[in-house]
C-alpha positions in Angstrom: 3.3 281.5 -72.6 -0.1 281.0 -71.7 -2.1 278.5 -69.8 -4.5 277.7 -72.2 -4.1 276.5 -75.9 -3.2 279.0 -78.7 -6.7 279.4 -80.1 -8.7 279.9 -77.1 -10.2 283.1 -76.9 -13.0 284.9 -75.0 -16.0 286.7 -77.4 -17.7 289.8 -76.5 -20.1 288.3 -74.5 -17.5 287.1 -72.4 -18.0 283.2 -73.6 -14.5 281.1 -74.6 -14.0 279.4 -77.8 -11.4 276.9 -78.9 -10.7 276.4 -82.7 -13.5 278.8 -83.5 -16.0 277.1 -81.4 -18.0 278.3 -78.7 -17.8 276.1 -76.1 -21.5 276.7 -75.5 -22.0 274.9 -78.9 -19.8 272.3 -77.5 -21.8 271.6 -74.7 -25.2 271.6 -76.6 -24.0 268.8 -78.6 -21.8 267.0 -76.8 -22.8 267.4 -72.8 -20.5 267.6 -69.6 -18.0 267.0 -68.7 -16.2 267.2 -72.1 -12.7 267.0 -73.2 -11.5 269.2 -75.8 -8.6 269.1 -77.9 -7.4 271.8 -79.8 -6.3 270.2 -82.8 -4.1 273.2 -84.2 -1.9 273.7 -81.1 -1.4 269.9 -80.6 -0.1 269.8 -84.1 2.0 272.9 -83.3 3.4 271.7 -80.4 4.2 268.3 -81.7 6.3 270.1 -84.9 7.8 272.4 -82.7 9.7 269.6 -81.2 10.1 268.0 -84.4 11.8 270.9 -85.8 13.8 272.6 -82.8 15.6 269.3 -81.9 15.9 268.4 -85.6 17.7 271.8 -85.9 19.7 271.5 -82.5 21.2 268.1 -83.7 21.8 268.8 -87.0 24.2 271.2 -86.2 26.3 268.4 -85.0 25.4 266.4 -88.1 23.7 264.1 -86.0 19.7 262.8 -86.5 16.9 263.1 -84.0 13.5 261.1 -83.5 10.7 262.5 -81.4 8.7 259.7 -79.7 4.9 261.1 -79.0 3.9 259.5 -75.4 0.6 257.3 -75.9 -0.1 257.4 -72.4 -0.7 261.0 -72.0 -3.6 260.4 -74.9 -4.3 258.2 -77.6 -6.9 257.2 -80.3 -6.3 256.5 -83.7 -6.6 260.1 -84.9 -4.4 261.3 -82.6 -1.7 258.5 -83.9 -2.7 259.6 -87.6 -2.0 263.1 -86.4 1.2 262.1 -85.2 2.2 260.1 -88.3 1.5 263.0 -90.6 3.6 265.4 -88.2 6.8 262.9 -88.7 6.5 262.1 -85.0 7.2 258.4 -83.6 5.0 257.0 -81.1 5.6 255.2 -77.4 3.4 252.5 -76.4 3.0 250.5 -72.8 0.4 248.4 -73.5 -1.5 245.8 -76.1 -4.1 248.4 -76.2 -2.2 251.2 -77.1 -0.2 248.9 -79.5 -3.7 248.3 -81.2 -4.8 251.9 -80.8 -1.6 253.2 -82.6 -1.7 250.9 -85.1 -5.3 251.2 -86.2 -4.6 255.0 -86.6 -2.3 254.2 -89.3 1.5 254.7 -87.5 3.6 252.3 -89.3 4.8 250.1 -87.0 8.6 250.3 -87.8 7.8 254.2 -86.0 6.3 252.7 -83.0 8.5 251.6 -79.2 6.9 249.4 -77.0 7.9 250.1 -73.1 6.8 248.4 -69.8 8.5 247.0 -66.9 6.3 243.8 -66.8 5.3 243.2 -70.7 3.1 240.1 -71.0 3.7 237.3 -73.6 1.0 238.5 -75.9 1.7 241.8 -76.1 5.4 240.7 -76.7 3.9 238.5 -79.7 1.9 240.8 -80.8 4.9 243.4 -81.3 7.0 241.1 -83.2 4.3 240.5 -85.5 3.6 243.3 -86.3 7.3 244.7 -86.6 7.3 247.4 -84.0 10.6 249.5 -84.5 12.0 248.8 -80.9 11.1 246.8 -77.7 12.6 248.7 -74.5 13.7 245.6 -72.4 13.5 246.5 -68.5 14.6 243.2 -67.3 16.9 239.9 -67.7 13.8 238.1 -67.8 12.0 239.6 -70.3 15.3 239.6 -72.5 15.3 235.5 -72.1 11.5 235.5 -73.0 11.9 237.8 -75.8 14.6 235.8 -77.4 12.4 232.4 -77.0 9.8 234.6 -78.8 11.5 235.4 -81.3 13.0 232.3 -82.3 9.6 230.9 -82.0 8.3 233.2 -84.5 11.5 233.1 -86.4 12.1 236.8 -86.4 14.8 239.2 -84.6 13.7 241.4 -81.8 14.8 244.9 -82.1 15.8 245.9 -78.6 17.0 248.8 -76.6 17.9 248.4 -73.0 16.3 250.9 -70.3 18.9 251.9 -68.0 18.5 254.2 -64.8 20.6 256.5 -64.6 20.4 257.6 -61.0 19.6 261.1 -62.0 16.6 262.8 -60.0 14.7 265.0 -61.8 10.9 266.0 -62.2 7.7 266.1 -60.2 5.8 263.8 -57.6 8.0 261.0 -56.4 5.6 258.9 -58.5 6.7 259.9 -62.0 10.4 260.0 -61.0 11.9 257.5 -62.9 15.7 257.4 -62.8 16.7 257.0 -59.5 17.7 253.3 -57.8 15.1 252.3 -55.7 12.1 252.0 -58.3 11.2 249.2 -60.6 11.5 250.8 -64.0 15.0 249.7 -65.7 18.1 248.5 -65.4 20.7 250.2 -62.7 24.0 251.9 -64.5 25.9 252.1 -60.9 25.2 248.4 -60.0 26.3 247.5 -63.5 23.1 245.5 -64.4 22.5 247.9 -67.4 26.2 246.5 -68.8 25.4 243.0 -68.3 21.8 243.4 -69.8 23.5 245.4 -73.1 26.2 242.0 -73.2 23.4 239.6 -72.8 21.2 241.5 -75.4 24.5 241.5 -77.6 24.9 238.0 -77.4 21.5 236.8 -77.5 20.9 235.0 -81.0 17.6 236.4 -81.7 17.8 239.8 -80.6 19.2 242.8 -82.5 20.4 245.3 -80.1 20.0 249.1 -81.1 20.9 251.3 -78.6 20.1 252.3 -74.5 17.3 254.0 -73.1 16.7 256.6 -70.3 13.7 258.4 -68.9 14.7 260.6 -65.9 11.0 261.7 -64.8 8.2 263.9 -65.6 7.3 267.6 -65.4 10.9 268.4 -65.6 12.1 271.9 -65.5 16.1 271.4 -65.2 17.9 271.3 -68.4 21.0 270.2 -66.1 19.5 267.1 -65.3 19.2 266.3 -68.9 22.6 266.8 -69.6 24.0 265.0 -66.5 21.6 262.2 -67.9 23.0 262.1 -71.4 26.7 262.5 -70.3 26.2 259.1 -68.0 24.3 257.4 -71.1 27.1 258.4 -73.3 29.5 257.0 -70.9 28.0 253.8 -70.8 27.6 253.5 -74.8 31.6 254.0 -74.8 32.2 251.6 -72.4 29.9 249.0 -74.5 32.3 249.8 -77.4 35.5 249.2 -75.3 34.2 246.0 -74.3 32.6 244.5 -77.6 34.1 246.9 -80.2 30.9 247.5 -81.4 28.8 251.2 -81.3 25.3 251.2 -80.3 23.6 253.2 -83.5 20.6 254.7 -81.0 20.6 256.4 -77.7 17.1 257.6 -76.3 17.6 260.6 -73.9 14.1 260.1 -72.7 11.6 263.7 -71.7 9.2 264.5 -69.3 9.2 268.2 -69.9 7.2 270.5 -68.0 4.0 272.2 -69.0 2.0 274.9 -67.3 -0.8 274.1 -65.2 -1.4 277.5 -63.6 -1.0 281.0 -64.3 2.1 281.6 -62.2 3.7 278.1 -62.9 6.7 277.9 -65.5 7.1 275.3 -68.6 10.2 274.1 -70.1 10.6 276.0 -73.5 11.2 273.2 -76.5 13.8 275.5 -78.5 15.9 276.1 -75.0 15.9 272.7 -74.3 16.7 271.1 -78.0 20.0 273.6 -78.4 20.8 273.2 -74.7 20.7 269.3 -75.0 22.3 268.8 -78.0 25.2 271.0 -77.3 25.4 268.9 -74.0 25.5 265.7 -76.2 28.3 267.3 -78.5 30.9 268.3 -75.5 30.6 264.9 -74.2 31.2 263.2 -77.7 34.4 265.3 -77.8 35.4 263.4 -74.8 34.1 260.0 -75.3 34.9 259.9 -78.9 33.3 257.3 -81.4 30.9 257.8 -84.1 27.4 259.6 -83.3 24.1 257.6 -82.8 21.1 258.6 -83.6 19.1 260.0 -80.6 15.6 260.1 -79.6 13.6 261.9 -77.3 9.9 262.2 -75.7 8.5 265.0 -74.7 5.9 263.2 -72.6 2.7 265.3 -72.2 4.2 268.6 -73.3 2.3 267.6 -76.5 -1.1 266.7 -75.3 -1.1 268.3 -72.0 -1.6 271.8 -72.9 -4.0 271.3 -76.1 -6.2 269.9 -74.0 -9.1 271.4 -71.5 -12.0 270.0 -69.8 -15.4 271.7 -69.6 -17.9 271.2 -66.8 -21.4 272.3 -65.7 -21.8 274.1 -62.1 -24.3 272.2 -59.8 -24.1 273.1 -56.3 -22.2 276.1 -54.5 -21.5 276.5 -50.9 -19.6 279.0 -48.9 -17.5 278.0 -45.9 -16.0 279.9 -42.8 -12.1 279.5 -42.8 -10.3 279.4 -39.4 -8.1 282.4 -40.6 -11.7 284.4 -40.7 -11.7 284.4 -44.7 -14.8 282.4 -46.7 -14.3 280.0 -49.5 -16.4 279.1 -52.3 -17.0 275.5 -53.2 -18.2 275.2 -56.5 -19.2 271.5 -57.1 -19.0 270.5 -61.0 -20.8 267.2 -62.6 -17.1 265.5 -62.9 -14.1 265.0 -60.9 -11.6 262.1 -59.9 -13.2 260.3 -62.4 -12.1 262.4 -65.1 -8.9 263.8 -63.7 -6.7 261.7 -61.6 -3.8 264.0 -61.2 -5.2 266.0 -57.9 -6.1 263.4 -55.7 -3.1 261.0 -56.7 -0.3 263.7 -57.0 -1.7 266.7 -55.7 -1.5 268.2 -58.9 -2.5 271.9 -59.0 -4.9 273.3 -61.7 -6.8 276.6 -62.5 -9.9 277.5 -63.9 -12.4 280.2 -65.5 -15.8 280.6 -66.1 -16.4 279.5 -69.7 -20.2 280.5 -70.6 -19.9 284.4 -69.8 -18.2 287.6 -68.5 -18.9 288.6 -64.9 -17.7 291.8 -63.2 -18.3 290.3 -59.8 -15.3 290.4 -57.3 -13.1 287.2 -57.2 -13.3 285.2 -54.4 -11.1 282.3 -52.7 -12.7 279.2 -54.6 -12.1 275.7 -54.9 -13.6 273.6 -57.5 -14.8 269.8 -56.7 -16.0 267.1 -57.9 -19.5 264.8 -57.2 -17.9 261.6 -56.0 -18.0 260.3 -52.7 -14.5 261.0 -51.7 -13.8 264.5 -49.8 -10.6 264.5 -51.6 -12.2 265.0 -55.0 -10.9 268.0 -55.8 -10.7 269.5 -59.7 -8.9 272.6 -58.8 -7.6 273.2 -55.0 -7.1 277.3 -55.1 -8.5 279.3 -57.8 -10.2 283.0 -57.5 -13.6 282.7 -59.2 -16.3 285.3 -59.4 -18.6 285.7 -56.1 -21.4 284.9 -58.6 -20.8 281.4 -59.9 -23.9 279.6 -60.0 -25.6 276.7 -61.1 -25.7 276.1 -64.9 -22.5 278.0 -65.7 -19.4 276.4 -67.3 -16.1 276.0 -65.6 -13.2 275.6 -68.1 -10.1 273.6 -66.6 -7.0 274.0 -68.9 -3.7 271.8 -69.5 -5.9 268.7 -69.1 -5.1 266.9 -72.7 -2.9 264.8 -71.2 -3.9 262.0 -68.7 -7.1 263.5 -68.3 -9.1 260.7 -70.6 -6.0 258.2 -70.0 -6.7 257.8 -66.3 -10.3 258.0 -66.3 -12.4 255.9 -64.7 -16.1 254.8 -63.7 -15.6 255.4 -60.5 -19.4 255.3 -58.4 -20.3 254.1 -62.0 -19.6 257.7 -63.5 -19.5 257.6 -67.6 -16.3 258.7 -69.0 -16.6 262.2 -70.8 -16.4 262.4 -74.5 -13.3 263.6 -76.2 -14.3 266.5 -79.1 -11.3 268.2 -81.5 -11.8 271.2 -82.8 -10.2 272.9 -85.7 -11.3 276.1 -87.8 -14.6 276.5 -86.6 -15.2 272.5 -86.6 -15.5 269.7 -84.5 -15.3 266.0 -84.5 -15.6 263.3 -81.8 -12.3 261.6 -81.4 -13.6 259.3 -78.3 -17.3 258.9 -77.6 -19.3 259.4 -74.3 -19.5 256.2 -72.2 -23.4 255.4 -71.6 -25.3 253.4 -69.4 -25.4 250.6 -71.7 -21.7 250.1 -71.9 -21.6 249.9 -68.2 -24.2 247.4 -68.3 -22.8 245.5 -71.3 -20.0 244.4 -69.1 -21.8 243.7 -66.0 -23.0 240.1 -65.4 -26.8 240.0 -64.4 -27.9 237.5 -61.8 -29.1 234.3 -63.0 
C-alpha cells in the first residue's frame, strides 16, 4: 500500500502526474502551494468502506451506513461525490452543514456533531431536516427539545457516549477517555441518564447511541472493546425501558500512512473483524440487531490528496553529531498544513518536477512563516541537487490540510484542484489579496 494516491505516476522525464495530469501543468495553471485531490482514488476509498463494511455486516443480517467526515475536507463537490457513492456525511458546524446541503447531500443523510452547538446551528439543522443530531450534554438536550417544540418538529437524536476506551495517536485527537470535552460518560452513568432524558423528552426522537474513540487508530481490539461497551449500554437501556435503540454508531478514525515505513488500518480487515466482534456480543446480550454506522475519518480524503510546493531557498547546516542537514524552504508551510506544528505529525516528500541521480541527503522541508516550528516535513532524504524552482510534493495531505488552513502572516490559502482522467477542475479557489482586504475595515 503506497503513501501516494493510486493514480500518481512518475513519467519518463521524472515528473509526477496525478489523474493523468502532469504536476507541472497543474502548477502552471493554478500556482503553488496547491492542494491536489485524486478523484478516482477518493471515490475508490469511499466505495471500499461502503462495500467492505456492507458485506461484513450483511453476513450477520445487519445493515451499516458510512459517514464521511466533513471536517477532514469538505466542499460542495465532495458532498456530491459522497452522495453519488452512497455515503452519509458528518458535519460539525453551520458552515459545514450549508456546504453539504449545497453539494446535494440529502439532509436526511447528514449528522450534526459538536460539543457546544449554537442555537442557530440546531435550529438550521431542524429546519433542514438532518437525519440525526448527536447530543453531547444535558444542556443540549434541554435546548434542542425547546427548539423542536418551537418549530413544531421532532428532533432525531443520538447520545454521544465516552466509553473509556483509549485509542489513536496524539492526545488531542483521542476522544473517548473520561477527562476531555466530548460526550457523556458510560462509567459514571451520565450516558444512561442522558438516554433516559432523551427518551422522555416530548419533542425528541431517540434513535440510538454514538461513540468515537479517537483518530489515526491502528488497533482493531480497541474497536472490539468499544463495541462491547456500547452494545452493553444498549441492552441496559432496553432492560430499563423495554425499548430497543434502533441505531448504534461505532465511530471510526482509521489510521492512514503518512510515511513509507508507517502502517495503515486495512478497511476490509477492520470491517470483518468489527462485524464478527459485534455478532459475538449480540449473541451474549440478545435482542434485535440495530442498524450500525461507522466513520472512516481521514481514511477517505487523506490518502487521496497531495500538496505541491515550489522550492525557494536551500541551506545546509552542520549537526552536533558531525552530519549535515539540508533545509529546503518552500512557498507554504504551517498556514496550509497545521498538523506538523500542532501534533508533531510526520510526512514525507519527493521532488515532483524532474528526476535526479544525485545522492540523497538528510533534509527538512520548512515553510516561509515567522516560526522556527514552521516545518512541513521534519525528516526526509531528498536529492543533494534540490534547488530553487523545483517542485516538491507532499503526499497524504487530503485530510485537514485545507480544512485547518489559515491566513497566518496574511498568507493566501491555496486552491484545491481535483484531477481525473487527464482533466483538472478547481474545487476551492485560491485566496486573493482582495479577499483579505475585503475583510479588513480600513481606517476612517
